[in-house]
N, C-alpha and C positions, 0 to 999 in steps of 0.2 A: 504494500500500500504506500502511495506517495502523498505528495501535497497537492493542494489545488493549483492548477495552472493559472498563474497571474501574469499580467502585463502592465507595466507602469510607464506613464509619461511623467518625468520629473523635471521641474524647472526650479530656478533659483528664486527664493522668497515667493512661494506660490500665494496667490490671492486667496485661494481656497483649494480644497481637494474634492474631486468628484469621484464617487465610487459607483460603478454601473453594475446592474444585474440583468442578465439576458433572460429572454423568455424561452418557451418550448421550441426545441429543434433549432436553436440558435447557438451562438458562441460569443465569448467576450470580445473578440477582435472585430465584431460587427459594429462596435462603437468607435472605431478608429476615426471616422469622419467627424464625429462629435468632438473627439479629443483634439483634433487639429484646429477646431474653432474655439478652443479654450487654451490658447497658447500661453497664458499667464497662470494656468492652474496645473496642479498635479492631477492626473487622471489614472484611476486604478480600474482595470477591467479583469475579469476572470471567467474561466469556464466552470459552471456549476458542476458539482459532483454528478457523475454519470454521463456527462457530455464531453465530447471532443477530447482534449488533452487531460481532462480530469476523469476519464472513464475508469481508470484503474482504481478509483476510490469506490466504485460501485454506485448503484442507483441510490440517490439520497431521499430520505424521508423529509417532510416539510420542516420538522424541527431541526434537522441537520443543515438544511439550506439556511435557515435563520441563524443557527449557531455559526456557520461559516461566515456569513455577512457581518455579524456582530464582531467576530474575531478580527476580520480585516479592518473594520472601522476602529476598533480599539487599538490595533497596532499603528494605524495612521495617527491616532491621537498622541501616541508616544513619540512620533517623529517631530511634530511641531504643533503649534497652537492655532494654526489656520482653521477657518471654518470648514466643516465637512458637509457636503450635500450628496444625497443619494439619488440615482436615476434608475428607475425600474421600468423595463419595457415588457408589456404583456404580463406573462406569469411572473416575470422578475419584479413587477410592481406588487404582486401578492406577497412575495418574499420580503420586500421592503416594508410593507405594512406589518408583517409578522414580526420583523425586527423592531420596529417602532413600538409595537405593543409589548414586546418582551423586555425592552430596556428603555426606561424613561430618560429623556435628554440625550439620546444616543447621537443624534446629528443636529445640525442647525436648520435643515430644511430638506425637502424631498420633491422630486418630480416623478410622477407616474404617467406612463403613456399607455392608454387603453388597457389598463389592468383589469382582468375579469373579476367582477364582484357579483357572482350569481346569487349570493346570500341576501343581497339587497334588491337586485332586479335581474331576473333571468332573461336572456335573449330568446325571442321566439324561434329564431333560426339556429339556436345552439345545437350542435351535434352531440350525440351520445358517444361514450367512450368506444373506440373501435374494438371489435371482438376478434379481429384478424390477428395474425402473428405480428410481433412488434416491428419487423422490417417493413411489412406491408402497411401497417398503421402509420409509420413514419412517412412513407410515400404518399398515402392518402392525405395525411395532414398537410404535407408540403404542397400538394396540388391544390388543396382547398384554400390554404392561406395565401400562397403565392400564385401559382397557376400551373396547369398541366404543361403548358408550353415551356415554362421555366424549368420544370423537372426534366423535360426532354432535352433541354440545352445543357444539363449537367453532364460532366464526364462520368465514366463508370466509377472512378475513384470517389468523386464527389457524391454520387448516389449512395455508394456503400457507406461513406462517412455519415450521411444522414440516417441511413437505415440502422447503423450501429448505435445511434442515439435513440432508437425506438423505445427501449425499455424505460429510459429516463423520461421521455415524453409521456408515456402511458402513466407513469407515476405522478407527473404533474397534473394530468387530466383527472386522475382519481381524487386529488385534493379538492378539486372544484365540485365534486359530488358529495363530499363529506360535510359535516357541520362546520360553520365558520371558524377558522383558526385564529381569529383576532376580533376585537371589538372596536369599530371605527369611532364610537363615541368617546373612547379613551385617548384619542389623538390629541397631542399638545403641540407638536412641531408644525411648522409651516409646510403645507403640502399643496402643490399644484397638480391637479389631475388634468392632463391634456389628452385631446382626442382629435382625430382628423375630420376633414370635411368630405364625406363619402356616403355610401349607402347606409352605413350604420350610425350616421350622425344623429338621427332622431332617437335612437336607443340611448346614446351617451348623454343627450340633453335631458332625457327623462331620468337617467341614472343620477345626473347632477342634481336634479330637483329632489329626488328621494334622499340623497346624501345630505343635502342642505337642511333637511328636516331632522337629521341625526347629529350633525356636528357643523360648526363654523370654521373648523381647522383646515378643511379641504376646499380649495377653490378650483372650479372647473374652467378650462380654457380651450376654445376651439381653434385649431391650427388650419389656416387656409391651405388649399392645394396639398393636403397630406392624407395618406392612407395609413394602414397599420404599420407599414415599414418606414415610418418617418425617420428613424435613426439612420437609415440608409439613404433615403431620398430627400429628407428635410433636416439634415443635421444642424443647419444654421438655426432653425426654429427651436430645436431641443437645447442647443447651447444657450440661446437667448433666454429660455425658460429657466435654465440652471442659474444664470446670472440674475434673473428676476427674483427667484426664490431666495437667493443670497441677499439681495437688496432688502427684501421683505424682512428677513431674519435680522439683518443689521439695524434696520429702522426701528424694530421693536425691542432691541436689546437694551 
């Protein structure tokens, strides 16, 4: 058993540190474009256990993903006293919320992008957990979330890499069928929940209205010209949101 695969952008006297958490069937390096737009920040990305270069750790339970994230943040706190912001994409946002609920005052603020919150509002088009083999489930998930054409463009090695992440993906999806692993009403940190402008926008607007009835700690923001893959196609927008939540945190300090 090894350690989590981590990748760090280090700068002199960082204005802040961004710790990113990827979603299902993704990997830490997918945040590279966001990191490049935060040239004055330290940026820490990593492959969650069960995914990519962290596969040797085995498929992680939800509490293990939370523990991993908390550990990374605590080590960053030991490096310097710069503010720490977390960015969770899709299921990575669920892990971020779990960490915030587990440890009070963990970070200075967080950005979530289209994190699934079925415990508050389920999507009508939500798919059930695939019952096929994990490699087939990974292929089906990729085709559904990205596109069949994108899957066809992958090389044989790239397809195999995604398929090997299938067990971790299924573990993530099962979490969304279990009781809520955190309580959003306990949030105290500044949290921006961002979502794109596409076919699911009405769902996210309704989710925002539901969350507003539970807590005033989470602010919903709609990102123009963005879909679910905003960390790849709209990295400028996510970097700007990280800067915004930092400003919010500093203003209230």
